[in-house]
N, C-alpha and C positions, 0 to 999 in steps of 0.2 A: 504494500500500500504506500504509494508515493505522495498522496494528497492528504495532508493532515494539518491540524492547527499547531503552530509553534509560537513562542513568545519572543518578540524582537525587542532588544534593548537599544534605546536611542540616547543621544546626548541630552544635556539639560535644555529644556524648552524647545526641542526639535521635533515634537510629535506632529505638528501641523505640516511642517516642511517635508518630513518623511512620508506622511500620508498623501500629500500631493504627488510625490514621486511614485508611490505604490499605485495610485490611480492611473498615472501615466503608463505604468507597466501592466495595467489591467489585472492586478492581483487583488484578491479578496482579503480585506483586513478589517479589524474592529478596534476602535478606541472607545473606552467607556469614559463618560464625562459626568461631572457633577457641577452644580451651580453654587457659587459662594458669593458672599457680599464683600465688596472691596471699596476702598475709598479711592476714587480717581478724580484728580483735579478738585478736591474738596467736596465731592459728592459721593453718596453711597450708591453703588450700582451693582447689579447682579451680573456676574461674568461666568462663563463656562471654562472650567479647568479640567485637565485629565484627572480621572479618579485615581489612577496609578501612574504618576508622572514617570516618564522615561520608558514606558512599556506599551507595545502594540501587539495585539493578536494578529497573526498572519497565517493565511491558508497557504501552506507551502506546496508548490507544484513543480518541483525540480528547478526552482529559480534561485538557488542558494547564492550563486556568484553575483547575479544581478542585484539581489537584495543587499548583499554586503558591500556593493560598490556605491550605494546611495549615500550621498553626503549627509551626515548626521546619525547614521547607523553605527552603533558600537559593535554589536555582535548578537547572536541568538543566545537566549538563556540556555545553558548547557548543564547536563549531568555527566561529568567526565568529558569525553571528547564529543559525544553525540549530542546534538541539540535536543532539548526536552520536548516531548510531545504533550500537547494538551488535549485531553479527550473531548470528543464532541458533546458528551453529556455535560461537561463543565461549561463549555461555551453556550450550549443551549439553555442551561440553567441561568447563566448570567443574562442572556437575552430575554428570558422569561421574566426575570426580576427587573431588568432595565430595558424596556422596549425602546428601540432606536438608539441604544447605547447611552441613554441619559439615566443615571442612577437617581432614585428619589431621595430628596433631602429628609433627614430625620427631623421631626419637630424639636426645636431647641427651646428649652425653658430658660428664661432669664434668671440667673442666680442673684443678680444685684439690680437695684433701681438707680436711676439718675439722682445724684446728690447723696447717696448712701455712704456712710463712713465705713471705710475698709482698712485693713492692715496688711502690709506686705509680708508674705511668707517666704519669698525667694531668698536663697542663700546669697550672701554678699553684704555690701555696704549698707543697704537700706532695709535689712531684716528687722522687722518689728516696727517700722515707721508707719504712721498713719497716712491716709490719703482719702480723697473724695472720688467716688466712682463717677465716670462720665458716660461712656458707652462702649459697646462691643465693636471691634473692627471687623473681625470675621469669626469663624467657629472657635478659635482658641486664643485670640488676643484681645485685650481690652485697653482702654485709655483711662487713666486716673490722673487726678491733680494732686501733686505733692508740693509741699513747701520747700523751696530752695532759695536761700539768700533773701528771705522775706517776701518771696513771690510764689504764687501758685503756678506750677509749670506742668504741662501735660506730659505724661510718661507712659510708655507702652510696656505692658507686662503680659505674660501668659496668664490666662484666666485661672489656672491652677495655682499661680503664685500669689494670689490675694485671697483674703478671707474676710467675712463680715466682721465688723467691729462690734464687740459686745458692749452694751450701754453701761455706763458707770454712774454711781451716785455722786453727791456733792463732795464726799470725803475721798473720792478717787477709787473707791472699791467697786467691783463689778456688782451689778444688781442681781439679786437672787430672784428667781421666779418661784412663786408660791402657787400651790393649788388653791382654788377657791374652796372654801368650806361648804359642804352641803348642808342645807337646812331641811328640817323635816317639813313636809307640806301641811 
């Protein structure tokens, strides 16, 4: 069987360029995409990016040399010397999950709200410093305002590197949460 799916590794940000060349060679290929929210020229926009950057599924039909000569192609994903084969069931399952190659976005629940007090958990110089949450940039990065030299400056952190600030009372101690006492009806 000389016609099977294989996984092609490309250089960074070369998926679109390589896909145009694969079309020119009339080869069957698949790139799975996902939409992300990015800031472009100060505005939030939805853009399509590869779900697995640097990888393209290619239906190989004895075109090994022609594919490897495409600018932007690194090599096929290999197990030892032989290029890895991807079963038709795997590709069919991906296509059933992502019709047209566009993966559905998982609903993201916001962990923080605008203006919420947060604390930096990231290792480094600003570990434990307070900040004010502004907004999410994309799925994993957020912008917070931190005080530097007497000014509030926007700083980008991974969302996992900040946590909600626990409220404190007037003496500087953390407030304790108490259960409400039940009264008899």
